[in-house]
ChimeraX commands (.cxc) that place a marker at each C-alpha (Angstrom):
marker #1 position -17.10,19.40,67.24 radius 0.5
marker #1 position -19.45,16.82,65.71 radius 0.5
marker #1 position -19.52,13.33,67.16 radius 0.5
marker #1 position -16.90,13.75,69.89 radius 0.5
marker #1 position -15.10,11.03,71.76 radius 0.5
marker #1 position -16.10,10.53,75.36 radius 0.5
marker #1 position -15.06,13.48,77.51 radius 0.5
marker #1 position -12.18,12.88,79.94 radius 0.5
marker #1 position -13.29,10.95,83.00 radius 0.5
marker #1 position -16.48,9.65,81.38 radius 0.5
marker #1 position -16.80,5.97,80.61 radius 0.5
marker #1 position -19.20,3.90,78.61 radius 0.5
marker #1 position -21.88,2.14,80.61 radius 0.5
marker #1 position -21.23,-1.57,81.18 radius 0.5
marker #1 position -23.78,-2.57,78.51 radius 0.5
marker #1 position -26.18,-1.13,75.97 radius 0.5
marker #1 position -29.60,-1.03,77.59 radius 0.5
marker #1 position -32.44,-2.30,75.41 radius 0.5
marker #1 position -35.84,-2.20,77.11 radius 0.5
marker #1 position -37.39,-5.63,77.37 radius 0.5
marker #1 position -34.07,-7.35,76.71 radius 0.5
marker #1 position -31.78,-6.53,79.63 radius 0.5
marker #1 position -31.57,-4.69,82.95 radius 0.5
marker #1 position -31.43,-0.92,83.26 radius 0.5
marker #1 position -28.39,0.85,84.59 radius 0.5
marker #1 position -28.29,1.96,88.23 radius 0.5
marker #1 position -30.43,5.08,88.72 radius 0.5
marker #1 position -27.45,7.28,89.61 radius 0.5
marker #1 position -25.12,6.13,86.79 radius 0.5
marker #1 position -25.65,9.29,84.71 radius 0.5
marker #1 position -25.98,11.85,87.52 radius 0.5
marker #1 position -22.39,13.18,87.32 radius 0.5
marker #1 position -22.75,13.64,83.55 radius 0.5
marker #1 position -26.12,15.38,83.78 radius 0.5
marker #1 position -24.77,17.63,86.54 radius 0.5
marker #1 position -22.59,19.36,83.92 radius 0.5
marker #1 position -25.72,21.15,82.71 radius 0.5
marker #1 position -26.59,24.04,84.97 radius 0.5
marker #1 position -29.15,26.84,84.65 radius 0.5
marker #1 position -26.45,29.49,84.23 radius 0.5
marker #1 position -25.23,28.06,80.91 radius 0.5
marker #1 position -26.69,29.95,77.93 radius 0.5
marker #1 position -28.55,27.73,75.44 radius 0.5
marker #1 position -26.06,28.51,72.68 radius 0.5
marker #1 position -23.23,27.17,74.88 radius 0.5
marker #1 position -24.82,23.88,75.92 radius 0.5
marker #1 position -22.78,21.94,73.37 radius 0.5
marker #1 position -19.73,22.56,75.55 radius 0.5
marker #1 position -21.18,20.56,78.44 radius 0.5
marker #1 position -20.07,17.07,79.32 radius 0.5
marker #1 position -23.69,15.93,79.00 radius 0.5
marker #1 position -24.00,17.10,75.38 radius 0.5
marker #1 position -20.62,15.71,74.35 radius 0.5
marker #1 position -21.31,12.42,76.12 radius 0.5
marker #1 position -24.74,12.18,74.50 radius 0.5
marker #1 position -23.20,12.50,71.04 radius 0.5
marker #1 position -20.47,9.98,71.87 radius 0.5
marker #1 position -23.10,7.54,73.19 radius 0.5
marker #1 position -25.16,8.01,70.02 radius 0.5
marker #1 position -22.18,7.19,67.82 radius 0.5
marker #1 position -21.18,4.22,70.00 radius 0.5
marker #1 position -24.65,2.65,69.84 radius 0.5
marker #1 position -25.77,3.52,73.39 radius 0.5
marker #1 position -29.08,4.94,72.28 radius 0.5
marker #1 position -31.13,4.78,75.49 radius 0.5
marker #1 position -28.15,6.21,77.35 radius 0.5
marker #1 position -27.83,9.03,74.81 radius 0.5
marker #1 position -31.44,10.01,75.45 radius 0.5
marker #1 position -30.88,9.88,79.20 radius 0.5
marker #1 position -28.03,12.42,79.19 radius 0.5
marker #1 position -29.33,14.65,76.40 radius 0.5
marker #1 position -32.60,15.10,78.24 radius 0.5
marker #1 position -30.70,17.14,80.85 radius 0.5
marker #1 position -29.45,19.39,78.04 radius 0.5
marker #1 position -32.92,19.68,76.49 radius 0.5
marker #1 position -34.37,20.80,79.82 radius 0.5
marker #1 position -32.02,23.82,79.80 radius 0.5
marker #1 position -32.81,25.01,76.28 radius 0.5
marker #1 position -35.01,28.00,75.59 radius 0.5
marker #1 position -38.44,27.27,74.17 radius 0.5
marker #1 position -38.70,27.91,71.28 radius 0.5
marker #1 position -35.14,27.88,70.00 radius 0.5
marker #1 position -32.99,26.16,67.39 radius 0.5
marker #1 position -30.99,24.65,70.26 radius 0.5
marker #1 position -34.13,22.98,71.62 radius 0.5
marker #1 position -35.02,21.67,68.16 radius 0.5
marker #1 position -31.52,20.27,67.66 radius 0.5
marker #1 position -31.46,18.48,71.01 radius 0.5
marker #1 position -34.92,17.06,70.35 radius 0.5
marker #1 position -33.77,15.89,66.91 radius 0.5
marker #1 position -30.78,14.11,68.45 radius 0.5
marker #1 position -32.89,12.52,71.18 radius 0.5
marker #1 position -35.44,11.27,68.66 radius 0.5
marker #1 position -32.66,10.02,66.39 radius 0.5
marker #1 position -31.33,7.98,69.32 radius 0.5
marker #1 position -34.88,6.74,69.99 radius 0.5
marker #1 position -35.25,5.66,66.36 radius 0.5
marker #1 position -31.99,3.71,66.54 radius 0.5
marker #1 position -33.15,2.14,69.81 radius 0.5
marker #1 position -36.43,1.06,68.20 radius 0.5
marker #1 position -34.42,-0.68,65.49 radius 0.5
marker #1 position -32.53,-2.62,68.19 radius 0.5
marker #1 position -35.89,-3.54,69.67 radius 0.5
marker #1 position -37.13,-4.86,66.32 radius 0.5
marker #1 position -39.67,-2.07,65.81 radius 0.5
marker #1 position -38.91,-0.57,62.38 radius 0.5
marker #1 position -42.32,1.14,61.99 radius 0.5
marker #1 position -41.77,3.02,65.25 radius 0.5
marker #1 position -38.29,3.93,64.03 radius 0.5
marker #1 position -39.74,5.35,60.82 radius 0.5
marker #1 position -42.24,7.48,62.78 radius 0.5
marker #1 position -39.39,8.79,64.91 radius 0.5
marker #1 position -37.39,9.58,61.77 radius 0.5
marker #1 position -40.29,11.76,60.63 radius 0.5
marker #1 position -40.12,13.59,63.97 radius 0.5
marker #1 position -36.36,14.11,63.58 radius 0.5
marker #1 position -36.93,15.56,60.12 radius 0.5
marker #1 position -39.53,17.98,61.48 radius 0.5
marker #1 position -37.15,19.19,64.21 radius 0.5
marker #1 position -34.35,19.66,61.68 radius 0.5
marker #1 position -36.66,21.54,59.32 radius 0.5
marker #1 position -37.28,24.04,62.10 radius 0.5
marker #1 position -33.49,24.56,62.23 radius 0.5
marker #1 position -33.17,25.14,58.47 radius 0.5
marker #1 position -32.32,28.83,58.72 radius 0.5
marker #1 position -29.11,27.79,60.51 radius 0.5
marker #1 position -26.26,25.74,59.12 radius 0.5
marker #1 position -24.88,24.88,62.56 radius 0.5
marker #1 position -26.71,24.56,65.87 radius 0.5
marker #1 position -24.89,23.61,69.07 radius 0.5
marker #1 position -21.79,22.89,67.05 radius 0.5
marker #1 position -23.69,20.36,64.92 radius 0.5
marker #1 position -24.03,20.80,61.19 radius 0.5
marker #1 position -27.66,20.34,60.19 radius 0.5
marker #1 position -26.64,18.38,57.10 radius 0.5
marker #1 position -24.47,16.05,59.14 radius 0.5
marker #1 position -27.42,15.19,61.36 radius 0.5
marker #1 position -29.56,14.74,58.23 radius 0.5
marker #1 position -27.01,12.22,56.97 radius 0.5
marker #1 position -27.35,10.25,60.21 radius 0.5
marker #1 position -31.12,10.46,59.80 radius 0.5
marker #1 position -30.92,9.14,56.23 radius 0.5
marker #1 position -28.90,6.14,57.38 radius 0.5
marker #1 position -31.38,5.43,60.15 radius 0.5
marker #1 position -34.32,5.72,57.77 radius 0.5
marker #1 position -32.66,3.34,55.29 radius 0.5
marker #1 position -32.03,0.84,58.08 radius 0.5
marker #1 position -35.69,1.05,59.17 radius 0.5
marker #1 position -36.96,0.58,55.64 radius 0.5
marker #1 position -34.65,-2.35,54.94 radius 0.5
marker #1 position -36.33,-4.48,57.61 radius 0.5
marker #1 position -39.94,-3.78,56.61 radius 0.5
marker link #1:1,2 radius 0.2
marker link #1:2,3 radius 0.2
marker link #1:3,4 radius 0.2
marker link #1:4,5 radius 0.2
marker link #1:5,6 radius 0.2
marker link #1:6,7 radius 0.2
marker link #1:7,8 radius 0.2
marker link #1:8,9 radius 0.2
marker link #1:9,10 radius 0.2
marker link #1:10,11 radius 0.2
marker link #1:11,12 radius 0.2
marker link #1:12,13 radius 0.2
marker link #1:13,14 radius 0.2
marker link #1:14,15 radius 0.2
marker link #1:15,16 radius 0.2
marker link #1:16,17 radius 0.2
marker link #1:17,18 radius 0.2
marker link #1:18,19 radius 0.2
marker link #1:19,20 radius 0.2
marker link #1:20,21 radius 0.2
marker link #1:21,22 radius 0.2
marker link #1:22,23 radius 0.2
marker link #1:23,24 radius 0.2
marker link #1:24,25 radius 0.2
marker link #1:25,26 radius 0.2
marker link #1:26,27 radius 0.2
marker link #1:27,28 radius 0.2
marker link #1:28,29 radius 0.2
marker link #1:29,30 radius 0.2
marker link #1:30,31 radius 0.2
marker link #1:31,32 radius 0.2
marker link #1:32,33 radius 0.2
marker link #1:33,34 radius 0.2
marker link #1:34,35 radius 0.2
marker link #1:35,36 radius 0.2
marker link #1:36,37 radius 0.2
marker link #1:37,38 radius 0.2
marker link #1:38,39 radius 0.2
marker link #1:39,40 radius 0.2
marker link #1:40,41 radius 0.2
marker link #1:41,42 radius 0.2
marker link #1:42,43 radius 0.2
marker link #1:43,44 radius 0.2
marker link #1:44,45 radius 0.2
marker link #1:45,46 radius 0.2
marker link #1:46,47 radius 0.2
marker link #1:47,48 radius 0.2
marker link #1:48,49 radius 0.2
marker link #1:49,50 radius 0.2
marker link #1:50,51 radius 0.2
marker link #1:51,52 radius 0.2
marker link #1:52,53 radius 0.2
marker link #1:53,54 radius 0.2
marker link #1:54,55 radius 0.2
marker link #1:55,56 radius 0.2
marker link #1:56,57 radius 0.2
marker link #1:57,58 radius 0.2
marker link #1:58,59 radius 0.2
marker link #1:59,60 radius 0.2
marker link #1:60,61 radius 0.2
marker link #1:61,62 radius 0.2
marker link #1:62,63 radius 0.2
marker link #1:63,64 radius 0.2
marker link #1:64,65 radius 0.2
marker link #1:65,66 radius 0.2
marker link #1:66,67 radius 0.2
marker link #1:67,68 radius 0.2
marker link #1:68,69 radius 0.2
marker link #1:69,70 radius 0.2
marker link #1:70,71 radius 0.2
marker link #1:71,72 radius 0.2
marker link #1:72,73 radius 0.2
marker link #1:73,74 radius 0.2
marker link #1:74,75 radius 0.2
marker link #1:75,76 radius 0.2
marker link #1:76,77 radius 0.2
marker link #1:77,78 radius 0.2
marker link #1:78,79 radius 0.2
marker link #1:79,80 radius 0.2
marker link #1:80,81 radius 0.2
marker link #1:81,82 radius 0.2
marker link #1:82,83 radius 0.2
marker link #1:83,84 radius 0.2
marker link #1:84,85 radius 0.2
marker link #1:85,86 radius 0.2
marker link #1:86,87 radius 0.2
marker link #1:87,88 radius 0.2
marker link #1:88,89 radius 0.2
marker link #1:89,90 radius 0.2
marker link #1:90,91 radius 0.2
marker link #1:91,92 radius 0.2
marker link #1:92,93 radius 0.2
marker link #1:93,94 radius 0.2
marker link #1:94,95 radius 0.2
marker link #1:95,96 radius 0.2
marker link #1:96,97 radius 0.2
marker link #1:97,98 radius 0.2
marker link #1:98,99 radius 0.2
marker link #1:99,100 radius 0.2
marker link #1:100,101 radius 0.2
marker link #1:101,102 radius 0.2
marker link #1:102,103 radius 0.2
marker link #1:103,104 radius 0.2
marker link #1:104,105 radius 0.2
marker link #1:105,106 radius 0.2
marker link #1:106,107 radius 0.2
marker link #1:107,108 radius 0.2
marker link #1:108,109 radius 0.2
marker link #1:109,110 radius 0.2
marker link #1:110,111 radius 0.2
marker link #1:111,112 radius 0.2
marker link #1:112,113 radius 0.2
marker link #1:113,114 radius 0.2
marker link #1:114,115 radius 0.2
marker link #1:115,116 radius 0.2
marker link #1:116,117 radius 0.2
marker link #1:117,118 radius 0.2
marker link #1:118,119 radius 0.2
marker link #1:119,120 radius 0.2
marker link #1:120,121 radius 0.2
marker link #1:121,122 radius 0.2
marker link #1:122,123 radius 0.2
marker link #1:123,124 radius 0.2
marker link #1:124,125 radius 0.2
marker link #1:125,126 radius 0.2
marker link #1:126,127 radius 0.2
marker link #1:127,128 radius 0.2
marker link #1:128,129 radius 0.2
marker link #1:129,130 radius 0.2
marker link #1:130,131 radius 0.2
marker link #1:131,132 radius 0.2
marker link #1:132,133 radius 0.2
marker link #1:133,134 radius 0.2
marker link #1:134,135 radius 0.2
marker link #1:135,136 radius 0.2
marker link #1:136,137 radius 0.2
marker link #1:137,138 radius 0.2
marker link #1:138,139 radius 0.2
marker link #1:139,140 radius 0.2
marker link #1:140,141 radius 0.2
marker link #1:141,142 radius 0.2
marker link #1:142,143 radius 0.2
marker link #1:143,144 radius 0.2
marker link #1:144,145 radius 0.2
marker link #1:145,146 radius 0.2
marker link #1:146,147 radius 0.2
marker link #1:147,148 radius 0.2
marker link #1:148,149 radius 0.2
marker link #1:149,150 radius 0.2
marker link #1:150,151 radius 0.2
marker link #1:151,152 radius 0.2
view
């Protein structure tokens, strides 16, 4: 299931939001997506939600702030501590690192990459968490880290 396309009925926001560069989306833009995450969904099944799938699609499409916005709803439903919580936090921080690169803040991106690595390390006993291969996320992290280091 890694890096899905947008779920049926979900659309990309009208623009990529970059703080300090353009206007935020309307407050309710993401509400229908976030509503797919309900308290009755077990942590291990959260990857089946529209919010999780949309968050991954946004991450791959370069909508980093938007990815964080929808994955936060997933994170709030994870058990603490759990590998699912660590994976969602890793994905959120990976999106944040990519966003910092768009904002021209490579040092902040590098610090966030370190946080992503720490979250993934806490998932090491698993090969797959929430349908995501740990090594696949590490590959995305490596690309992000290289991009951050190339502008320093």
